[in-house]
N, C-alpha and C positions, 0 to 999 in steps of 0.2 A: 812543445815540448811532450817527450813521452811518460815522462814522469805524470799523473794526475794526485792530487792531495785531495780527498775526500773528507777534508776534518766537518767539514759543514755538514755531510749526511751524519756522520756518527754523532755530531750535537744535536741534531736534531733527534735523533734515535733516542738518545738518550735527553732528550726535553734541556738540554744544558744554554745556556745561553753565553755570549760571549765572556762575558765581564764574570760570571762564575768560573768559567772555567781559568779565565788568568788567574782569580785568584787560588785556586785550588795547584795550579801549576807553576805558580811563583813567576810569570811570563809577565811582560807588555803588554798591555792592548794593541799596540800598535803593529807587533810581535808577530800578534798571534794572528791578527789581521790580516799580514804579508804572508805568512803560513799558508791561513784560512784559501785567501783567494790565488795562492798556486804561485805567487809573486817569488817565495822565496827561493835561493839560490844553494842555499841547506841549511839542516836540522842537527841538531847534536844529539847523540843518542839518549843520553839523559834527558834533553828535553821530549822526546819521542819517547822514553819511557815513562816520564812524566803526566803526560797525556795518556798515552793509554792506561796507567791505574786511577787514572781520572775518568775514563770513560767508558772501562771496564771491554777494553777492547785489544785487539793485536793490532800489529805496525802494518800487515796487510790489509786490518780494514780502513787505515787511514791514507797510505800509500797505494799508488795502482800504478802496473805498466804499461804503457800501449803502443803499440808498433806504429809509425808516423805514415 
């Protein structure tokens, strides 16, 4: 898949656990885990916005496009 999710990288940079991010963003651990592992088929802009606010980052820090 050419869209790479770097959520785990940003979480590590901010020293934030999955549980902590889940609470701040108000998203279930299972849905956040699916997003983190790159298995999500879609992400809502509102969810992406909340993640960016919690991690103090830009959407481009989390999502990356790579040619196959």
